[in-house]
N, C-alpha and C positions, 0 to 999 in steps of 0.2 A: 668344368666351368662352374658347376654348382659351388656354392659357398656353405654347404651344409656342414654343421659341426657334427662330430662323431658322438653317438650316445645321447642325443638331446633329451628325450623324454625320460629315459631310464635314469639319467643323472638327476633330474628333478626328483624322482623317487628316492634316489640315494641321499640327496641332501635334505630330504624331509619336506620339500616344498609341496609335493603332491598330497601329502597327508594333512596339510593344514586346511581348515575350512575358511573359505573366502568370505568376507563380510558381505551382507546383502546390500546391494546398491540400487538406487533408483535408476530405471532405464529411461534414457532420454528418448523422446519421440522424434524419429527421423522422418523428414518429409519424403515422399516417394520421389525416386529419380525421374527426371523428365523423360518423356517418350523420345526415343532417338528418331530424328528426322533426317534420313540420308540425303546427301546432295544428289543431283542428277547423275554425276559420275559414280558415286557410291551405289546408287540404286542399280545402275547398269552393271557394276561389278557383282552385286548380289545376284542379279539375274544370270550372269555368266556362271556364277558358282552353282546355282540351281541346275542350269542346263548341263553343267559339267559333272553332275553327280552328287553335289552337296545336298544333304538332307538335314532336317531339324535345325535350320539356320536361325540363329539369334544374333542380331547385330545390336551392339551397344556403342555409346559414344566413347571415343578415345580422346586423349588430350589434344588440344589445339585443332579440333575439327576432324580428327582421324576416327577410325572405326576398329572396334574389337569384334571379331566374328567367331562365334562358337557354332559347332555343328558336327555332323558325322559324315564319314565317307565309307560306304560299304559296311555300315554298322560300327565303325571305329570313330571315337570322338577326336576332335581336333580343335585348335584355336589358332587364329591368325590375328596379328597386330598390323594394321594397315594405316600408315600415316596419310594425312590429307594430300601431301605432295609426293606420293609414292613414285620412286624413280625406276621401278621395274626390277630392282634387286630384292632378293629375299634370302634370309638365313633360316634353314630348317634345323631345329635343335633336338638332339638326342638326349633324353632324360636319363637319370641315374637309376640304380637298382632299388627296387622296393621289396620289403620283406615278404616272402611267400605267404599267401593268404590275404594280403591287402588288395584293395581294389584299384586297378590301374586307372589313372585319370589324367587330366591336364588342368592347370589352373584356369579358372574362368576369366581372370584378368591378369595376364602375365606381367603387366607393367606394375601392378601392385604386389602380386605374389611372384616375384621374379626369380625363377630357378637358374637364371644365367649369371647371377652375381653382378648385375648392373649392365650387362651387354645389351639387353633388349631396350632399355631406356636410351642407350647411346644410339642404337640402330634407328629407333623411331625418330629420334631427334635429327638424324641425317637422312630422313625420308627413305629408309630401307625397311621393308616389311620383315616380319619374322613369323615362324609357325612351329607348332608342336603337335605331334600326333601321339595319341595314347597307345600304350602297348596292348596286346591281346591278353597278356597275363602278367602277374607279378613275378619276382625272382629273376632268373636269367632270361632276358627278353631281347637279346640282340637281333634275332631273326625277325620277330614281329616289329621291333623298333625300326629296323631298316626297311622292311616291306611297307609298313604304314607310312614311313617318311616318303617313300616313293609314290604312294597314293596321294599324299598331300602335295608332293611336287607336281604331279599331273594336274591336280585341281587348281593349284595356284598358277600354273602355266596357262590354263584356260581363262584365269581371271586377269592375266596381264603380266605375270612374272617373265622376265627375259634372262636373268642371270641368277644362278642358284649357288648358295654356299652351304656346306655341311658343318655344323658345330655340335660339340657335345663334351660332357665331362663325366669322369668315372666310367660306368658302363656305357654312357653316351659316347665315350672315346672309342669303344669297340664298335658301336653303331657307325661312327664316322669312318673308321677303317673299312668296315663292310661296304658302305656306300661308295667310297671312292675306288675300292678294288673290284667290287662286283659290278658296279655301274659306272665304268670309267668315263663316259661322256655326259653324265648327268649333272655334274657340278663343276664350277669354275675354280673353286678353292675350298680348303677345309681347315678347321682348327680342332684339336683335341687337347683338353685340359685334364690333367691328372688321370689320364685314360688307361683303360685296359687295352693298350695299343699293340702289345706283343700278342696277347691272346689269352683265352680262358685256361688253356692247359697248364701253363706254369703257375698261374694264380691259384687255381683250384688245388694244385699240389701243395703250394705253400700254406694255404688255409688249412688243409687237412693235416699236414705235418705239424702245424702249430697246435691244432687240437689234440693230435696224438701225443705230442711231447708234453703238453699241459696235463693230460690225463695220467700219464705215467709218472711224472715228477711231482704231482700233487696228490697222488693216491694215498689215502689214509691220513690226510691233513685237513685242517679246516678250510683249505682253499680249493678243494675239489669241486668241480661243477656237477650239477645234478643231471639226471636223465640217462638215456641210452648211451652205452659206451662203444657201440659199433660205429667205426669211422665212416662206413659206407651208408649210414642212415643218419637222419637228424636226431639230435639228442632230445629235443623237446618239440611238441607240436606247435604250429602257428595258427591253427584254427581251433577255437574253443570247443570243448565238448558240449553236447546237448544239455541245456539247462544251466550252463555256467552263468554266474551273476556278472562276470566280466566278459565283454565281447569286443569284437572288432579290433581296431588298432590299440585300444587300451589293453586288451589281452596280450597282443604281441609285444607291447612295451613291457608288460609284466614279465613275459618270458625272457626278454632281453635282460631285464634286471636280475632275474634269477641266475643268469650266466655271468653278468658283470660284477655283481656284489662280491663273489669270492676273489675275482681278479683285483678289485680295489683293496680288499683286505690283505691280499698277498703283497701288494705294493706298499701299503701302509706299514706292514711289518718290516719290509725291506728298508723303508725310509728310516725306521728307528735303529736298524742295525745294518748298515751298508755292506758289511763284511760277513753277514750271517747267512744262514741256510736259505732264507727266502730270497735274498739278493742273488745268490748263486743259482737258484731255480729259475729266476727271471732271465738271467744271462743265458742259461742253457736253452730255455724255450725259444728265446729270441733268435739264437744262433741256428737252431734246427729249422725254424720257420722262415728265417730270412727277413725278419722285421726288427724294428728298433726295440731295445729293452725299456719299454715305455708302457704305461697302463692303457692308453688308447690304442697303441700299436700292437698290443697283445689282446686287449679286450675286443676290438672291432673284428679282427680276423677270427677270433675264437667264436664269437656269437654268429658271425656270418657262416662259418662252417657248421656250427651246432644247430642252427635254425634253417640252413639252406640246402643241406645235402639231399634231402628227399626231392626237392625241386630240381636240383641239378641232375639227379638220376632220371627223374621222370621226363625232364625236358630233353636231355641228350640221349635217352634210350639206354642208360646204363652208366656206370662210373667211368669217366674218361681218363682216369689216371691210375697208375699202379706203382707199388713200391716193393714188389716181390724180391728184387735183387739189390735194393738200395741199402747201403751201409751208412748208418747215421753216426756222426762223430761229435756228440755234444762236448763243449769245452769243459775243462776242469773235472774230468772224469778219469779214473784209473782205467787201464785196459779191461779189468774185470767188470767195472761199473758200466763201461761202454758196451761190453758184450751182453750184460744183463739188460741194458736199455734196448738193444737191438732184438733180444729174445722177446721182450715184452711188447714191442711195437707191433700192432696189428698189421698183418700182411694181406694184400688184396691185389687183384689183377684188373687191368684196364679192359673195358669192353671195346672191341674194334669198332662197333657201330657208334658208340659214344665218342670215340676219338675222331671218327669221320665227321660227326655232327659238329664237334667243337672246332674242327679245322674249317668247316664250311661257314660257321656262324660264331666266332670268327678267329682264325689264327692268321696273322698278317703274313703276306708273302712279299711285301715291299715293292710291288709293282702297281703304280698308279700314275696318272697323267697330269695331275693338277698340283699347284703349290699346296703344301701341307705344313702348318705350323703346329708344333706340340710344345706344351709347357707342363712341367712337373716339378713339384717341390722335392728337394733332395731327400727329405724324409716325409713320407706320407703314411698315415696310420692304417690304411686299408689297401691301396693300390701302390705297391712299392715302386720306387724310382727305377728299379731294375727293368720294369716294363718299358720305360722310355729308352733306357740304354740298349735293351735288346732290339727294340724297333730300329734304332739307328744302325745296328749291325746288320739287321735283315735287309734294310733299304740299301745299305752300302754294298752288300753281297749281290743284290739284284741289279747293281749298276745304276741306281736311281737317286743317288745322293744329291743331285742338283735340284731335286724337287722337294726337299725337306729342310726345314729350319727348326732346330730344337733348342729349347731354353730350359735351363735349370734355375730355379729360384729358391731362396731360403725357406726353410720350414716355419710354420707358425704353431703356437700352442694355445690351449684354452684351459681354464681352471676346472678341476675335478674335486669331488668331495674329499674331506680329510686332508686338505692342504696339498693335494697332488696337482700335477699338471699333465696334460697329454697332448701329443701331436695331433693336429687336425687332418682331416681328409678333404682335399680340394679347398684348402684355406686361403684362396687367393683374394687379393683386394680387387675392388671394381676397376681400379686403374690397370692392374695386370690383365684382367679379362678383356678390357677394351683394347689395351695395347696389342694383345695377341690377335684380336680380330683385325685391327688396323694394319698390323704387319702383313697379315695374309692378304687383305684387300688391296693394299698398295702394291704388293707383289703381283697380284692378278692384273691390276690396271696398268702398271708401269713395266712389268717384266723384270724388275730389279729385285733380287733376293734381299730380304731384310738383313741388317747387320747384327752383330752379336749383342748390341745394347738395346735392341728393339723392345725386349720385354725384360724387366728387372724386378 
């Protein structure tokens, strides 16, 4: 459901924008915001939040007399958007993946910094509340995302919520599936946009295969990525060393750019000679990983694997995938070349404990009791459309097809340096995000499954 573009800050670096010195501008004096004076009903709601376990509560004015509430539950940050005419419905939103090492957070004002791609504004305007709970950690965070959402569900219930919806995009789609499968009575309906809805196991394998193929096929070329070549470890750190002049998110964006720059160079070379060596390498990497032969659809999986593997191993208690017996068949290779590729591909074995963790948090089983709407672009640069297709098969096998409505929408692209374009990740329009929510909500309230044109 997020509308985040792939590679945002790193692409600023690639285009040279970050290296330019901005002119010094006079800073306007902004008058302090007026102190928020809650209505009697809002004051009562705040008191119920305090009694229900909410701490560090900070209420600010929302549009049209509503209230934005920031606080903590059991030490975890949350934010709620509460319209003045709240009707008792609330949508709890699962956020997307954050680069390991970053600080988990929630936007202080989700109506201004809307991670839902326009859905929050729509909900607020229809007197539906929304909430976001921060993760306990960055990186893979389905477990804490789901458990913290349930903490926020409990608190919002004490504040007056009577009907709950689960929403999420990207990794948030994994959180949605966890919520409705592990807590089958907690929600009335759910929406997953561009989500990891099949599960982490196939996606981690695709990310790792993409990295392995890229390393093999670009070895000895100007397009090789830097860092550790062990596929079971991260290539580059995401936490700056002591004394580094670049820290925090700026350091992580710098690390991303180190990995992205060679990919962009590879695609720029292929653009000059579509039948040349570089174009062939791209087609082979894409085929092995199962992504599109596109700079964003190679770059995003590559840096996700190269910066995220240490977190995956630490979170799951080992590596959850293995390729010991896998025979790779890259296209446009002779039998001898394919045999050499397979000899050079690093082999590794899955850890049973990590597999069990990934299944728990979360590999979908297709058994849930509420209406579920999923939307996926037919080409997505990071979470492939195959996740949506596989979920459909899993749900059908579980005999639960009457509770799912799936929509495939066209992909979108965004400009990249050097005259390139790349497929977006979760590149939905606000209208598509809102249509998905309304399709689900109407299904919940009327019992009528949405038709094939509900989301376009």
